[in-house]
C-alpha positions in Angstrom: -14.2 2.9 0.8 -15.0 6.1 2.6 -11.7 7.7 3.8 -13.3 9.3 7.0 -14.8 5.9 7.9 -11.5 4.0 7.4 -9.5 6.5 9.4 -12.0 6.5 12.1 -11.9 2.7 12.3 -8.2 2.6 12.2 -7.9 5.3 14.8 -9.9 3.2 17.3 -8.1 1.4 20.1 -7.0 -2.1 19.3 -7.9 -2.0 15.5 -4.2 -1.7 14.4 -3.2 -4.4 16.8 -6.0 -6.7 15.5 -4.8 -6.1 11.9 -1.3 -6.8 12.7 -2.2 -10.0 14.5 -4.6 -11.3 11.8 -1.8 -12.1 9.4 -3.0 -15.7 10.0 -6.6 -16.8 10.6 -7.8 -16.2 14.1 -11.1 -16.0 15.7 -12.3 -12.9 17.7 -11.8 -14.9 20.8 -8.2 -15.6 19.9 -7.6 -12.1 19.2 -9.0 -11.1 22.4 -7.0 -13.5 24.4 -3.7 -12.7 22.5 -4.0 -9.0 22.6 -5.6 -8.8 26.0 -8.7 -7.1 24.6 -12.2 -7.3 26.1 -13.9 -10.0 24.1 -16.9 -7.7 23.3 -14.5 -5.0 22.0 -12.6 -7.6 19.9 -15.9 -8.7 18.2 -16.9 -5.1 17.6 -13.6 -4.2 16.0 -13.5 -7.4 14.0 -17.0 -6.6 12.6 -16.0 -3.0 11.8 -12.8 -4.0 9.9 -14.7 -6.7 8.1 -17.3 -4.2 6.9 -14.4 -2.1 5.6 -12.9 -5.0 3.8 -9.7 -5.0 5.8 -10.4 -8.4 7.4 -12.1 -11.4 5.7 -13.8 -14.5 6.9 -11.5 -17.4 6.2 -14.1 -19.8 5.0 -11.6 -22.6 4.3 -10.6 -22.9 7.9 -13.2 -23.2 10.8 -12.6 -24.0 14.3 -14.7 -25.3 17.0 -14.7 -23.2 20.3 -14.7 -24.4 23.8 -18.5 -24.7 23.6 -18.2 -26.9 20.6 -19.8 -24.3 18.3 -18.1 -23.4 15.0 -16.0 -20.3 15.2 -15.4 -17.7 12.3 -11.8 -17.0 11.6 -10.7 -13.8 10.3 -7.5 -12.8 8.3 -6.2 -9.6 7.3 -7.2 -8.8 3.8 -4.6 -6.0 3.0 -0.9 -5.7 3.1 -0.7 -2.0 3.4 -2.9 1.1 3.3 -1.6 4.2 1.5 -3.1 7.7 2.2 -2.5 10.4 -0.2 -3.3 14.1 0.3 -3.9 15.8 -3.1 -5.2 19.3 -3.2 -8.4 19.3 -1.2 -8.8 15.4 -1.6 -7.9 12.5 0.4 -7.1 9.4 -1.6 -6.9 6.0 -0.1 -5.3 2.9 -1.8 -5.3 -0.4 -0.2 -2.9 -3.0 -1.4 -4.4 -6.5 -1.0 -2.3 -9.5 0.3 -0.9 -11.8 -2.4 -3.2 -14.9 -2.4 -0.5 -17.4 -3.6 1.7 -16.3 -0.5 -1.3 -17.2 1.7 -1.8 -20.6 0.1 1.8 -21.5 0.4 1.9 -20.3 4.0 -1.1 -22.4 4.7 0.6 -25.5 3.1 3.7 -24.9 5.1 1.7 -24.5 8.4 0.0 -27.8 7.6 3.4 -29.7 6.9 5.0 -28.2 10.0 2.1 -29.4 12.2 2.6 -32.9 10.9 6.4 -33.0 11.4 6.3 -32.8 15.1 3.2 -34.9 15.4 2.4 -37.6 17.9 5.0 -40.5 17.6 
């Protein structure tokens, strides 16, 4: 991961907000609506964050948008990013999310949706 590219992307307006909000799978359209971001900007930021490996395509979950087309859902791939300044170098360490927590959260979400279902 190129430190300058990472810092540049994180420094763009809305990028940190998108990463915070993408703790659960969301489409670029959902992020746009939730964060009050222009939809084209949301798509650009999601693409840039995905290319850096900070967001990932949640292939297990797909949604169908208002037009009936399949929407890609994105979720944050990292829990934290650490910057270290050592001598003349900048070192970046990203700490990925624990996959077991994600699976448990997904199961819990599925269960909680079923509890208040249509009676």
